[in-house]
N, C-alpha and C positions, 0 to 999 in steps of 0.2 A: 365799826362796832358790830359784833356778832349778836344777833337776837337770841333770846333763850330758846325759842322754838327751833331756830336753825341749828344751834349748837346741839340740841337734843336729837335732831334728825341725823346729824353727822355722828354723834355718839352711838346712836342705834345702829347705823351702818357698820361702824367699826366693831361694835360689841357682837354683832351678829355674824361677822365674817372674819376669819383668821387673816386673809390676805385681801386687800382692797386696792385697786388701781384707779385713781381719778385721772381720766384721760380725755382726749378729744376724739370722739368716735368710739368704736368698739374694737376688741382684739381682732375680729375678722375683717373690719373695715376702718382702720385708724384714719383720722382726718388731719394729722400733721406728722412730720418726720420724727419728732421727739417721742410722740405717743406710739408711733410705729416701732421705734427702736426698743422702748421699754416693754411694750406688750409682746414683741417677738421673743425677748429674753424669757419672760414669764411663761409664754406658750411652750418654749422648749423645756422649761423646768417643771411646770405644773400641769399644763393643759387646761385645767379648770380652776378659775378663781373669780372672785367678785370684781366687777368693774362698774364705774359710773361715768357716763358720757356727760361731761360738763357743758357741752354745747347744747344739750337738751334741757339743761337746768341752770338758769342764770344765777339763781340763789346759791346753789352749791358751788358754781364756778367761782364766784367771788368769795363766798363764805369759807371754802376750804383753804384759801390763801391766808385768811385771817386766823383760822382755827389752828393751823400748824406753823404760822408765821413763816410761810414759804411762798415766794411770790410767783412761781411759775407752775405750769401744768406740762407734763404729768407729775403726779405725786403717788408714791407707793407707801402704804401702811401695812405693817405686819403686827398682829396681836395688839392693835390699837396704837402702835408707835410709828411715827414718821421715819421712813428709811431715807427718802430723798427723791430727787428728780432723775431725769433720763441719764445724765452723765454719771451720777453716783451709782445708779443701778448697774450701769455698764461696767464701771470700775470694780464694784463689789462682785459682780458676776465673774469677771476675769481673774480676780484674786482668789475666788472661792469663798469670800465672806458671805455672799448672798446665799449660797448653799447652806451655810451654817445658820443664818438667820431664819431660813425657811425650814430648818430641820432635815435637810437632805444630805445624803452622803457626799463626801468630797468629790469634785469633778474629775473625770478622766481626761487627762491632757493628751488628746489624740494628735499624732504627728502625721499629716497627710503625705502621700507621695505625689510629687508634681513633676512636670517636664517642661523645661524652658529650651526653646530652639536656639542654635548658635546665633541666628540673626536677631532674635529677641534679646538674648543676653548681651550682645554687642550694643544694641540700642539702649538698654538699661544702664550699662556701664557709662556710656557717653552722657546720659542724662544725669547721672549721679557724680560725675567727675568733680564738680565744684560744690558738692554738698558740704554743709558744715559738720563738724564732728558731732557724733551722737544722733545724727539724722539717719533713719533707716527706711527701707522700702517695706511698706505694709500693704497687704492685700486683704480686703474685707469681702465676704460673700454673705449677703443678707438672706433673710428667710425666703425671698423670692428668687434667689440665686442670681441676683444682680451683683456683678463684681466691680470693685473700685480700687485702683492703686492710689496710695498716698505716700508722700515723703514726710515723715514726722518723727519726733523724738521717741526713744524707747522708754517704756514705763517699767519694764522688768518682768511682766507677767505674760509676755507674748510667747508664741510657739514658733520656733525657728525651723525653717526648712531650707535646704540648699540644693540648687540644681544649676548645672553649667557654670559653676563658680559664682552664682548670684544668691545672696541671702535674702529670703523673703520671710516676713514676720506675719503671723496670723493671730487673731484674737481667739478666745475659747470657742465661740459659736461658729466662726468662719472655718476653722480647721477641718472638721468632719465634712463640711459642705464642699471643701476644696479637694477631696480625695480624687486623685486621677486626672486633675485638670492639665491641659496643655496650653502653654503660652507661646505664641508665635508672633512674628512681625510681618504685617501685610503692607504691600506697596503696589496698589493697582488703581483702577479707575475710581474706586470708592474712597481713595485717599491712603494715607500712611498712618500706621499706629500699631499698638499691641492688640492682639486678638486672643481672647480666651475661649477655649472649648471646654465646657464643664459637662461631663457625662452624667452628673447627678441632677442636672436641671430638668424640670418637667418637659415632656414632649411639646414641640411647637404646635401652635394652632393650625389645623388643617383647613383647606378650602373645600367647601361643599356646594355643588351646583344645585339649583332648585330641582333639576331633573333627578339628580342623585337622591335628594331628600324625598321627592315624591315616590320614587321606586322602592325606597327602603324606610319609609316614614316610621314604622313601628320600632325600628332599632335606635331611634334618636329621641332624646328628651329636648323638645324645642323650647327655647326661652326667648320671649319677645321683649326687647329692651326699649321699645318706643314709649313715649309718653301716652297717657290715657287718651288725649285728644286724637292722636294719630291712629291709635288702635280702634277708636270709635268710627273713624272714616273707612278704614280698610282692615278689618280684623282677620287674623289667621284662622282659617276655618277648620282646623284640626286641634285635638287636645294639645295644650301647651301650658307653660308657666309664664308669668309676667315678672320681670325684674324691677322691683322698686324698693323703697325703704322698708316696707312691711315684710317683703318676701326674702330679702337678701340673706338674713341669718339662716333661714331654713334651707335655702339653696346652697349656701356655703357649707352646710353641715352634711350634704349628700356624700356618699362614698366617692373617693377621689378618682375612681375609674369609671364613673358614670359617663355615658356618651352624651355630651351636651352640645346642642346646635343652637347658635345664637342668631337671632333675626332682628333686623331693623328696617329702615326705609330702603337704603341702597347698599348696605353691607359695610359701612364705615364705623358707625357707633357700635355695631354688634362685634366687630373685630376688637375694638378697645375693651368691650366687656369681657370677651373671651380671654384676652391677654390678662385682664385682672384676675380671672378665675385661674389662669395658668399660674399666676403668682401665688395663689392660695394652695397650690399643689395638685390641681386637677390635671390628669394625664391624657384625657380622651376628648379633646375640644375641637369643635368645628365652627367655622364662620360661613353662614349662608350667603354666598356671593350674589350681589344684586338685590338682596332683601325681598321685601314684600312686593316691590315694584316688578322684579323679575318673575316672582311667583304669579302675579297677575297677568303679565305679558305672555309667559310661556306655559303656565300650568292651568290657571283658573281665571278666565276672562271676566267672570262675574264679580271679581273683587275690584272695587274702584281704584284707579290710579290717581295719585295726587302729587 
């Protein structure tokens, strides 16, 4: 049963915002795959829209399910009306219906140019030899430029591209992200499989030694990803930012070409954080190898080691 107070809270949210996404996490840092998929579509279409992190509000999390009689999260509302969850948002996006609901022009159905090597084409043909009728090869490229092949039925809204006699189908969002990709077959010490080279993906995280950072410190924005207790033991003695729940949104909103250098204890957690920012589209990322421990050992012995 939805209380009068909670219903009023939700009504106020929907009446105050044309587009509201109830999700887990935020558009910059979604906390589940379904919320990530829904917010990525809205990010592409709108850039700015209202969102509610249901993980931070237990009342809303359960109440919105009752309010719209929809049992799962995320949920998209437009002009106070429930549109649906992640799968429906995706289907409406690819059909162009979501553009209409949002009052946007019809989507441009971009057809990418791709290259499939003979070895990759041969491997794909062998894999699809016993496929059931109606099953096709789909390639999705998400907002972080992570690619995934799937064999699944056609829905009719896909974008078809052919290379080396292989038909590959893309959804509306994946197609422009796939422009110029090369698909090859590798068979070496790393194993065997299809390898995708996407020229549109953000530049890889670069390694940065503590010596290199020390010599050119003013050209980097250092971000310490360690928990508060670790920073209290051995703080970085130069201007820097701290990565936590309170600072994430502001850091994620920085210009995408900002030179960010990530710091942790030994250089492992910082690389994971840098990769996350790479997924957000940042193009000038560095991992401080060895972390604060290497800084203490090689640059400033006054900083305690732990």
